[in-house]
N, C-alpha and C positions, 0 to 999 in steps of 0.2 A: 504494500499499499504506499502511496505517496505520504510524505512527511506532512503532518497536520498543522494547524494554526498554533502559534506559540503565544501564551499570555504573559509569562514571565520567562527570563532566560533559563533554558533548560526544561521548561514546562511544555508539554504537547497537549492538545485538546481536540476533540472531534464531537460533532453532534450525532446523536442516535435517536431513533424512534422505537418505542415499544410496539412491536408488531404482533405480539402474542395475543390471541383473543381473550385471555384471562389476565392479562397484565403481568407485572413483575411480582409474582406471588412467591410464597415461602420456598417452594422447591427450586424455582429458577434463581432466587436470591441466594440460596445455598450453593448452587452450582457456580454462580457468578463469583461469590466470595472464595470458593475453593480455587477457581481459575486465577483470581487476583493474587491469592497468596503464593502462587508459583513464581512470582516476580518480586525482585527486591525493591522495585520502584514503589513510590507512593502513588496510589491510584484512588482518585475520587470520582464521584458521580453527583452531578448537580441538576436539580430540577427547580427552576426559578431561583429563588434565594437560599434554598435548602441544599446543602452540600454534605455528603456523607462519605465515609471511608468504604471504598469497594471491597476491602478485606473483611468486612463485618456484615454478616447475613442479617443481623437485627438492624443495623443502621440502614442497610438497603431497603428493607421492608418499610421503614418509616417514611420513604419517599412517596408511598402510595401511588406508584406509577401504573396507571390504568392503560388499557390499550390505546395507542395513539399518542401517549405522552411523549413530549419532547425533552430529551435529557442531554447533558454535556458530560463526556467522559474526559478526565484529564490524568496525565501521568508525568511524573517527575523522577528522574534517577537514571542509574546507569543502563537499564534495559527498558526505558520509557517507550521507545518506538515499538518494540516487540510487544510490550504490555498493552499499549494502546491499540495496536493491530488485533490482538487477541481478543480483547474486550469488545471492540467494535464488531469483529466477526461473529462473536457470541450473539450480539443483537441482530446483526444482519441474518444469522441462522436461526432466527425465531426463538431466541433464548433456550436453544437446545431441545426444543419440542417440535413435534410434527405439525 
């Protein structure tokens, strides 16, 4: 994937949309947190002014991201581009669901 927009030096971010018909529910949040913990970079997800740690399933659920929600994924750290690509791909692939 091409390099995404930078907000701060070293920070990468990309917009995503929740395409799953049930939204970003508990199981998806768990899978997303598991994916995020595979990277050493700091990864966050923002919905409006609410920003959470993508490595925390409980924080992800507090976003209440329903189908069609517009989110921003950000990553900062040594493997930020790979982390961002992986999380964006997770959203593009319907949060790991059929």
